ZADO-1210 file (C-alpha; in nm, 4 decimals, padded with zeros to 6 digits):
<atoms>
<atom x="-00.2539" y="04.4345" z="00.6989" code="MET" pos="1"/>
<atom x="-00.4103" y="04.0912" z="00.7767" code="LYS" pos="2"/>
<atom x="-00.5754" y="04.0808" z="00.4341" code="ASN" pos="3"/>
<atom x="-00.2449" y="04.1685" z="00.2668" code="GLY" pos="4"/>
<atom x="-00.0666" y="03.8919" z="00.4506" code="LEU" pos="5"/>
<atom x="-00.3395" y="03.6422" z="00.3555" code="ASP" pos="6"/>
<atom x="-00.2966" y="03.7451" z="-00.0079" code="PHE" pos="7"/>
<atom x="00.0794" y="03.6937" z="00.0122" code="PHE" pos="8"/>
<atom x="00.0446" y="03.3460" z="00.1564" code="ILE" pos="9"/>
<atom x="-00.2042" y="03.2322" z="-00.1026" code="ILE" pos="10"/>
<atom x="-00.0096" y="03.3554" z="-00.4003" code="PHE" pos="11"/>
<atom x="00.3485" y="03.3122" z="-00.2782" code="ASN" pos="12"/>
<atom x="00.5152" y="03.1041" z="-00.5559" code="PRO" pos="13"/>
<atom x="00.7627" y="02.9556" z="-00.3046" code="ASN" pos="14"/>
<atom x="00.4822" y="02.7673" z="-00.1238" code="ILE" pos="15"/>
<atom x="00.3881" y="02.4444" z="-00.3066" code="PRO" pos="16"/>
<atom x="00.0243" y="02.4200" z="-00.4093" code="VAL" pos="17"/>
<atom x="-00.1232" y="02.0782" z="-00.3256" code="MET" pos="18"/>
<atom x="-00.3871" y="01.9229" z="-00.5484" code="THR" pos="19"/>
<atom x="-00.6121" y="01.6377" z="-00.4335" code="LYS" pos="20"/>
<atom x="-00.6233" y="01.3505" z="-00.6801" code="LYS" pos="21"/>
<atom x="-00.7527" y="00.9920" z="-00.7001" code="GLU" pos="22"/>
<atom x="-00.5286" y="00.7579" z="-00.8956" code="ILE" pos="23"/>
<atom x="-00.5795" y="00.3899" z="-00.9863" code="VAL" pos="24"/>
<atom x="-00.2772" y="00.1665" z="-00.9550" code="GLY" pos="25"/>
<atom x="-00.0936" y="-00.1150" z="-00.7826" code="THR" pos="26"/>
<atom x="00.1539" y="-00.1719" z="-00.5017" code="VAL" pos="27"/>
<atom x="00.4119" y="-00.4563" z="-00.5102" code="LEU" pos="28"/>
<atom x="00.5956" y="-00.5559" z="-00.1924" code="LYS" pos="29"/>
<atom x="00.7381" y="-00.8489" z="00.0042" code="GLU" pos="30"/>
<atom x="00.6138" y="-00.9172" z="00.3578" code="GLU" pos="31"/>
<atom x="00.6238" y="-01.1913" z="00.6166" code="THR" pos="32"/>
<atom x="00.2728" y="-01.3328" z="00.6558" code="MET" pos="33"/>
<atom x="00.1069" y="-01.5711" z="00.9007" code="GLU" pos="34"/>
<atom x="-00.2227" y="-01.7629" z="00.9055" code="VAL" pos="35"/>
<atom x="-00.4947" y="-01.6423" z="01.1394" code="LEU" pos="36"/>
<atom x="-00.6697" y="-01.9357" z="01.2990" code="ARG" pos="37"/>
<atom x="-00.8894" y="-01.8483" z="01.5983" code="GLU" pos="38"/>
<atom x="-00.9928" y="-01.5112" z="01.4519" code="GLU" pos="39"/>
<atom x="-01.1071" y="-01.6413" z="01.1112" code="ALA" pos="40"/>
<atom x="-01.4133" y="-01.8387" z="01.0101" code="LEU" pos="41"/>
<atom x="-01.3557" y="-02.2119" z="01.0761" code="PRO" pos="42"/>
<atom x="-01.1407" y="-02.3940" z="00.8160" code="ARG" pos="43"/>
<atom x="-01.0941" y="-02.0809" z="00.5982" code="THR" pos="44"/>
<atom x="-00.7607" y="-01.9333" z="00.5001" code="LEU" pos="45"/>
<atom x="-00.7009" y="-01.5796" z="00.6278" code="VAL" pos="46"/>
<atom x="-00.3545" y="-01.4185" z="00.6174" code="LEU" pos="47"/>
<atom x="-00.2040" y="-01.1411" z="00.8256" code="HIS" pos="48"/>
<atom x="00.1156" y="-00.9418" z="00.7765" code="ILE" pos="49"/>
<atom x="00.3385" y="-01.0106" z="01.0762" code="VAL" pos="50"/>
<atom x="00.5650" y="-00.7050" z="01.0641" code="ASP" pos="51"/>
<atom x="00.4128" y="-00.4199" z="00.8622" code="PRO" pos="52"/>
<atom x="00.6687" y="-00.1912" z="00.7009" code="PHE" pos="53"/>
<atom x="00.9712" y="-00.4217" z="00.7660" code="PRO" pos="54"/>
<atom x="01.2160" y="-00.1546" z="00.6501" code="GLY" pos="55"/>
<atom x="01.1110" y="00.0730" z="00.9361" code="PHE" pos="56"/>
<atom x="01.3117" y="00.0281" z="01.2593" code="HIS" pos="57"/>
<atom x="01.2228" y="00.3356" z="01.4627" code="GLY" pos="58"/>
<atom x="01.0597" y="00.3783" z="01.7973" code="ASP" pos="59"/>
<atom x="00.7127" y="00.4640" z="01.6574" code="ILE" pos="60"/>
<atom x="00.5157" y="00.1470" z="01.5937" code="ILE" pos="61"/>
<atom x="00.2901" y="00.1700" z="01.2883" code="PRO" pos="62"/>
<atom x="-00.0804" y="00.1574" z="01.3738" code="GLU" pos="63"/>
<atom x="-00.1252" y="-00.1503" z="01.1548" code="SER" pos="64"/>
<atom x="00.1141" y="-00.3442" z="01.3796" code="ALA" pos="65"/>
<atom x="-00.1297" y="-00.3193" z="01.6741" code="SER" pos="66"/>
<atom x="-00.4618" y="-00.3747" z="01.4971" code="LYS" pos="67"/>
<atom x="-00.5848" y="-00.5992" z="01.2151" code="PRO" pos="68"/>
<atom x="-00.5021" y="-00.3503" z="00.9402" code="ASP" pos="69"/>
<atom x="-00.3430" y="-00.5921" z="00.6936" code="ASN" pos="70"/>
<atom x="-00.5923" y="-00.8794" z="00.6698" code="ILE" pos="71"/>
<atom x="-00.6175" y="-01.0914" z="00.3528" code="PHE" pos="72"/>
<atom x="-00.9239" y="-01.3115" z="00.2999" code="PHE" pos="73"/>
<atom x="-00.8123" y="-01.5855" z="00.0577" code="VAL" pos="74"/>
<atom x="-01.0943" y="-01.6633" z="-00.1877" code="THR" pos="75"/>
<atom x="-01.1829" y="-01.9952" z="-00.3503" code="LYS" pos="76"/>
<atom x="-01.1688" y="-01.8401" z="-00.6996" code="LYS" pos="77"/>
<atom x="-01.0798" y="-01.5105" z="-00.8637" code="THR" pos="78"/>
<atom x="-01.3280" y="-01.2308" z="-00.8040" code="TYR" pos="79"/>
<atom x="-01.3187" y="-00.9024" z="-00.9916" code="SER" pos="80"/>
<atom x="-01.2095" y="-00.5804" z="-00.8259" code="TRP" pos="81"/>
<atom x="-01.5466" y="-00.4353" z="-00.9269" code="GLU" pos="82"/>
<atom x="-01.7273" y="-00.7030" z="-00.7231" code="LYS" pos="83"/>
<atom x="-01.5044" y="-00.6346" z="-00.4226" code="ILE" pos="84"/>
<atom x="-01.5756" y="-00.2563" z="-00.4430" code="ILE" pos="85"/>
<atom x="-01.9535" y="-00.3068" z="-00.4838" code="ARG" pos="86"/>
<atom x="-01.9624" y="-00.5519" z="-00.1903" code="THR" pos="87"/>
<atom x="-01.7520" y="-00.3229" z="00.0279" code="THR" pos="88"/>
<atom x="-01.9952" y="-00.0391" z="-00.0309" code="ASN" pos="89"/>
<atom x="-02.2868" y="-00.2639" z="00.0726" code="LYS" pos="90"/>
<atom x="-02.1044" y="-00.3651" z="00.3885" code="ILE" pos="91"/>
<atom x="-02.0427" y="00.0009" z="00.4764" code="ARG" pos="92"/>
<atom x="-02.4087" y="00.0811" z="00.4166" code="LYS" pos="93"/>
<atom x="-02.5793" y="-00.2105" z="00.5919" code="TYR" pos="94"/>
<atom x="-02.3404" y="-00.3162" z="00.8721" code="THR" pos="95"/>
<atom x="-02.1505" y="-00.1588" z="01.1623" code="GLU" pos="96"/>
<atom x="-01.8283" y="-00.1679" z="00.9612" code="PHE" pos="97"/>
<atom x="-01.8595" y="00.1796" z="00.8149" code="LYS" pos="98"/>
<atom x="-01.4907" y="00.2432" z="00.7567" code="ASN" pos="99"/>
<atom x="-01.3564" y="-00.0772" z="00.6033" code="ILE" pos="100"/>
<atom x="-01.1450" y="-00.0365" z="00.2906" code="ASP" pos="101"/>
<atom x="-01.0996" y="-00.3398" z="00.0626" code="ALA" pos="102"/>
<atom x="-00.8771" y="-00.4068" z="-00.2375" code="SER" pos="103"/>
<atom x="-00.8044" y="-00.6952" z="-00.4730" code="PHE" pos="104"/>
<atom x="-00.4668" y="-00.8604" z="-00.4035" code="ALA" pos="105"/>
<atom x="-00.2626" y="-01.1593" z="-00.5184" code="THR" pos="106"/>
<atom x="-00.0305" y="-01.3300" z="-00.2740" code="VAL" pos="107"/>
<atom x="00.2588" y="-01.5505" z="-00.3911" code="MET" pos="108"/>
<atom x="00.4345" y="-01.8025" z="-00.1653" code="PHE" pos="109"/>
<atom x="00.7048" y="-01.9212" z="-00.4021" code="GLY" pos="110"/>
<atom x="00.5051" y="-02.0664" z="-00.6956" code="LYS" pos="111"/>
<atom x="00.1816" y="-02.0919" z="-00.4968" code="SER" pos="112"/>
<atom x="-00.0589" y="-01.8135" z="-00.5967" code="LYS" pos="113"/>
<atom x="-00.3614" y="-01.7029" z="-00.3923" code="TYR" pos="114"/>
<atom x="-00.6366" y="-01.4529" z="-00.4835" code="PHE" pos="115"/>
<atom x="-00.7434" y="-01.2426" z="-00.1892" code="THR" pos="116"/>
<atom x="-00.9447" y="-00.9507" z="-00.0541" code="ILE" pos="117"/>
<atom x="-00.7116" y="-00.7216" z="00.1392" code="ARG" pos="118"/>
<atom x="-00.9101" y="-00.5365" z="00.4091" code="VAL" pos="119"/>
<atom x="-00.8084" y="-00.2279" z="00.6107" code="HIS" pos="120"/>
<atom x="-00.9795" y="-00.0733" z="00.9123" code="ASN" pos="121"/>
<atom x="-01.1331" y="-00.3795" z="01.0764" code="ILE" pos="122"/>
<atom x="-01.1936" y="-00.2459" z="01.4305" code="PRO" pos="123"/>
<atom x="-01.0359" y="-00.5419" z="01.6178" code="SER" pos="124"/>
<atom x="-00.9194" y="-00.8972" z="01.5690" code="PHE" pos="125"/>
<atom x="-01.2450" y="-01.0267" z="01.7227" code="LYS" pos="126"/>
<atom x="-01.4292" y="-00.8659" z="01.4229" code="ASP" pos="127"/>
<atom x="-01.2325" y="-01.0457" z="01.1516" code="VAL" pos="128"/>
<atom x="-01.4781" y="-01.3378" z="01.1196" code="ALA" pos="129"/>
<atom x="-01.7778" y="-01.1010" z="01.1185" code="ALA" pos="130"/>
<atom x="-01.6275" y="-00.9029" z="00.8255" code="VAL" pos="131"/>
<atom x="-01.5591" y="-01.2290" z="00.6474" code="GLN" pos="132"/>
<atom x="-01.9229" y="-01.3271" z="00.6938" code="MET" pos="133"/>
<atom x="-02.0336" y="-00.9883" z="00.5589" code="ALA" pos="134"/>
<atom x="-01.8410" y="-01.0462" z="00.2348" code="PHE" pos="135"/>
<atom x="-02.0076" y="-01.3870" z="00.2099" code="ARG" pos="136"/>
<atom x="-02.3554" y="-01.2486" z="00.2838" code="GLU" pos="137"/>
<atom x="-02.3461" y="-00.9311" z="00.0693" code="TYR" pos="138"/>
<atom x="-02.1230" y="-01.0543" z="-00.2113" code="GLY" pos="139"/>
<atom x="-02.1537" y="-01.4324" z="-00.2198" code="GLY" pos="140"/>
<atom x="-01.7760" y="-01.4742" z="-00.1771" code="PHE" pos="141"/>
<atom x="-01.6458" y="-01.8263" z="-00.1128" code="GLU" pos="142"/>
<atom x="-01.3282" y="-01.8692" z="00.0858" code="PHE" pos="143"/>
<atom x="-01.0254" y="-02.0926" z="00.0352" code="HIS" pos="144"/>
<atom x="-00.9848" y="-02.3851" z="00.2719" code="LYS" pos="145"/>
<atom x="-00.7046" y="-02.3478" z="00.5228" code="ARG" pos="146"/>
<atom x="-00.3936" y="-02.5213" z="00.3856" code="ASP" pos="147"/>
<atom x="-00.0999" y="-02.3321" z="00.5333" code="ARG" pos="148"/>
<atom x="00.0733" y="-02.3029" z="00.8729" code="LYS" pos="149"/>
<atom x="00.3348" y="-02.0771" z="01.0314" code="GLY" pos="150"/>
<atom x="00.5047" y="-01.7741" z="00.8854" code="GLU" pos="151"/>
<atom x="00.6561" y="-01.7279" z="00.5420" code="LYS" pos="152"/>
<atom x="00.7707" y="-01.4427" z="00.3197" code="VAL" pos="153"/>
<atom x="00.5196" y="-01.3619" z="00.0416" code="ALA" pos="154"/>
<atom x="00.5136" y="-01.1388" z="-00.2608" code="SER" pos="155"/>
<atom x="00.2011" y="-00.9218" z="-00.2508" code="ILE" pos="156"/>
<atom x="00.0449" y="-00.7196" z="-00.5330" code="LYS" pos="157"/>
<atom x="-00.2435" y="-00.4894" z="-00.4469" code="LEU" pos="158"/>
<atom x="-00.4834" y="-00.3185" z="-00.6907" code="THR" pos="159"/>
<atom x="-00.6270" y="-00.0079" z="-00.5312" code="LYS" pos="160"/>
<atom x="-00.7286" y="00.3566" z="-00.5470" code="PHE" pos="161"/>
<atom x="-00.4714" y="00.6073" z="-00.4237" code="PHE" pos="162"/>
<atom x="-00.6211" y="00.9186" z="-00.2683" code="GLU" pos="163"/>
<atom x="-00.3348" y="01.1703" z="-00.2613" code="VAL" pos="164"/>
<atom x="-00.2316" y="01.5299" z="-00.2500" code="ASN" pos="165"/>
<atom x="-00.0025" y="01.6127" z="-00.5385" code="GLN" pos="166"/>
<atom x="00.2950" y="01.7991" z="-00.3983" code="LEU" pos="167"/>
<atom x="00.4594" y="01.8695" z="-00.7350" code="ASP" pos="168"/>
<atom x="00.4732" y="01.7119" z="-01.0807" code="ASP" pos="169"/>
<atom x="00.5903" y="01.3708" z="-00.9570" code="THR" pos="170"/>
<atom x="00.5547" y="01.3633" z="-00.5730" code="CYS" pos="171"/>
<atom x="00.2399" y="01.2776" z="-00.3699" code="TYR" pos="172"/>
<atom x="00.1251" y="01.2481" z="-00.0092" code="LYS" pos="173"/>
<atom x="-00.1212" y="00.9743" z="00.0744" code="ASP" pos="174"/>
<atom x="-00.4458" y="01.1067" z="00.2293" code="LEU" pos="175"/>
<atom x="-00.5665" y="00.7746" z="00.3690" code="LYS" pos="176"/>
<atom x="-00.2411" y="00.6354" z="00.5100" code="ARG" pos="177"/>
<atom x="-00.0494" y="00.8527" z="00.7525" code="GLU" pos="178"/>
<atom x="00.3274" y="00.8864" z="00.6970" code="HIS" pos="179"/>
<atom x="00.3042" y="00.7597" z="00.3391" code="MET" pos="180"/>
<atom x="00.4422" y="00.9318" z="00.0284" code="TYR" pos="181"/>
<atom x="00.5064" y="00.8477" z="-00.3384" code="TYR" pos="182"/>
<atom x="00.7317" y="00.9757" z="-00.6167" code="PHE" pos="183"/>
<atom x="00.7321" y="00.8677" z="-00.9790" code="GLU" pos="184"/>
<atom x="01.0340" y="00.7083" z="-01.1427" code="LEU" pos="185"/>
<atom x="01.1835" y="00.8201" z="-01.4768" code="PRO" pos="186"/>
<atom x="01.1784" y="00.4651" z="-01.6277" code="GLU" pos="187"/>
<atom x="01.0143" y="00.1301" z="-01.5778" code="HIS" pos="188"/>
<atom x="01.1948" y="-00.1143" z="-01.3445" code="VAL" pos="189"/>
<atom x="01.0989" y="-00.4710" z="-01.2444" code="ASN" pos="190"/>
<atom x="01.0875" y="-00.5918" z="-00.8845" code="TRP" pos="191"/>
<atom x="01.4366" y="-00.7508" z="-00.8877" code="ASP" pos="192"/>
<atom x="01.5969" y="-00.4316" z="-01.0169" code="ALA" pos="193"/>
<atom x="01.3981" y="-00.2242" z="-00.7704" code="PHE" pos="194"/>
<atom x="01.5273" y="-00.4370" z="-00.4784" code="LYS" pos="195"/>
<atom x="01.8872" y="-00.4035" z="-00.5911" code="LYS" pos="196"/>
<atom x="01.8549" y="-00.0267" z="-00.6335" code="ILE" pos="197"/>
<atom x="01.6844" y="00.0049" z="-00.2948" code="THR" pos="198"/>
<atom x="01.9600" y="-00.1913" z="-00.1155" code="LEU" pos="199"/>
<atom x="02.2252" y="00.0207" z="-00.2879" code="SER" pos="200"/>
<atom x="02.0582" y="00.3461" z="-00.1724" code="ILE" pos="201"/>
<atom x="02.0153" y="00.2161" z="00.1842" code="LYS" pos="202"/>
<atom x="02.3862" y="00.1373" z="00.1942" code="ASP" pos="203"/>
<atom x="02.4834" y="00.4930" z="00.1027" code="THR" pos="204"/>
<atom x="02.2141" y="00.7172" z="00.2555" code="ILE" pos="205"/>
<atom x="02.2506" y="00.8593" z="00.6015" code="GLY" pos="206"/>
<atom x="01.9036" y="00.7580" z="00.7296" code="ASN" pos="207"/>
<atom x="01.7947" y="00.3972" z="00.6625" code="ARG" pos="208"/>
<atom x="01.4876" y="00.4307" z="00.8810" code="ASN" pos="209"/>
<atom x="01.2102" y="00.4040" z="00.6182" code="TYR" pos="210"/>
<atom x="01.0184" y="00.1378" z="00.4273" code="ASP" pos="211"/>
<atom x="00.9622" y="00.1209" z="00.0509" code="VAL" pos="212"/>
<atom x="00.7449" y="-00.0607" z="-00.2022" code="ALA" pos="213"/>
<atom x="00.7126" y="-00.0447" z="-00.5793" code="LEU" pos="214"/>
<atom x="00.3918" y="00.1221" z="-00.7036" code="ALA" pos="215"/>
<atom x="00.2332" y="00.1678" z="-01.0438" code="THR" pos="216"/>
<atom x="00.0020" y="00.4565" z="-01.1330" code="PHE" pos="217"/>
<atom x="-00.2389" y="00.4510" z="-01.4307" code="PHE" pos="218"/>
<atom x="-00.3125" y="00.8105" z="-01.5298" code="LYS" pos="219"/>
<atom x="-00.3256" y="01.0369" z="-01.8338" code="ASN" pos="220"/>
<atom x="-00.3588" y="00.7290" z="-02.0604" code="GLU" pos="221"/>
<atom x="-00.0150" y="00.6081" z="-01.9472" code="ASN" pos="222"/>
<atom x="00.1592" y="00.3888" z="-01.6832" code="VAL" pos="223"/>
<atom x="00.4076" y="00.5309" z="-01.4350" code="TYR" pos="224"/>
<atom x="00.6262" y="00.3371" z="-01.1916" code="ASP" pos="225"/>
<atom x="00.6624" y="00.5001" z="-00.8509" code="ALA" pos="226"/>
<atom x="00.8268" y="00.4449" z="-00.5106" code="VAL" pos="227"/>
<atom x="00.6032" y="00.4192" z="-00.2065" code="ARG" pos="228"/>
<atom x="00.7769" y="00.5596" z="00.1026" code="ILE" pos="229"/>
<atom x="00.6648" y="00.5007" z="00.4619" code="TYR" pos="230"/>
<atom x="00.8404" y="00.7163" z="00.7217" code="LYS" pos="231"/>
<atom x="00.6911" y="00.8900" z="01.0271" code="PRO" pos="232"/>
<atom x="00.8176" y="01.2497" z="01.0483" code="GLY" pos="233"/>
<atom x="00.9387" y="01.2529" z="00.6913" code="LEU" pos="234"/>
<atom x="01.0694" y="01.5917" z="00.5761" code="LYS" pos="235"/>
<atom x="01.0496" y="01.7108" z="00.2163" code="MET" pos="236"/>
<atom x="01.4269" y="01.7440" z="00.1981" code="GLU" pos="237"/>
<atom x="01.4663" y="01.3731" z="00.2671" code="PHE" pos="238"/>
<atom x="01.1955" y="01.2834" z="00.0125" code="LEU" pos="239"/>
<atom x="01.3742" y="01.4931" z="-00.2484" code="GLU" pos="240"/>
<atom x="01.7081" y="01.3291" z="-00.1629" code="GLU" pos="241"/>
<atom x="01.5533" y="00.9804" z="-00.2043" code="LEU" pos="242"/>
<atom x="01.3914" y="01.0784" z="-00.5304" code="LYS" pos="243"/>
<atom x="01.7222" y="01.2128" z="-00.6693" code="SER" pos="244"/>
<atom x="01.9037" y="00.8882" z="-00.5812" code="LYS" pos="245"/>
<atom x="01.6302" y="00.6652" z="-00.7299" code="TYR" pos="246"/>
<atom x="01.6148" y="00.8746" z="-01.0471" code="ASP" pos="247"/>
<atom x="01.9900" y="00.8481" z="-01.0941" code="GLN" pos="248"/>
<atom x="02.0180" y="00.4701" z="-01.0300" code="LEU" pos="249"/>
<atom x="01.7053" y="00.3843" z="-01.2289" code="VAL" pos="250"/>
<atom x="01.8318" y="00.5830" z="-01.5263" code="SER" pos="251"/>
<atom x="02.1742" y="00.4138" z="-01.5054" code="GLU" pos="252"/>
<atom x="02.0129" y="00.0691" z="-01.4775" code="PHE" pos="253"/>
<atom x="01.7964" y="00.1407" z="-01.7822" code="THR" pos="254"/>
<atom x="02.0941" y="00.2469" z="-01.9926" code="LYS" pos="255"/>
<atom x="02.2974" y="-00.0597" z="-01.8963" code="ILE" pos="256"/>
<atom x="02.0112" y="-00.2980" z="-01.9670" code="ASN" pos="257"/>
<atom x="01.8749" y="-00.1247" z="-02.2812" code="ALA" pos="258"/>
</atoms>
């Protein structure tokens, strides 16, 4: 009987089959950022997201709010994503920072544009300068001089690998970031349209307790826009409801602006 039950579970068509995938893409979002001073190398510009996932207002505090999980080393010039990846692998191999995860990112404060290395999984704030030094030692990176103070809203665009489980044709669960999901959109939308659509949905949906960003996936020789959802305890019914609303409004927006 046990073998028969196992067979039923494996081949039951009502249970979604998840497929692990790695996708290259981008994430576009707006966040409030501040300059790290004591934690960074002297006279260098390092940025930190003040309130990760600003659309989330629940009782569970995201891990990245209590550790340096959204650190941006501002570089003196543009470095390729390839160089960042190669240097990150060297740092993992030759230093104590075995779990750091780095991506290329641009940060815009109004018309001021900065090129950065966005780093996840730095163990503590006291290690920020040491990781900075590792990028300098193993990759020859030069850092921007500190020229900002205080907090300010920034537009951030990350270029990264997404390691996901594919839940169905257009929905994914992030394997590196807990509580994070994605679903593809039927049409392309720019950031301004995405913000308007998001605000419209949040005004009509029962649960506003989630954060979103606009993602882009490069796969199958094509480009797909997607919504990144952050929500602890997310249920598939809610993800499907959100996807349905975004699909409808994106399609309507595309027709009106065709």
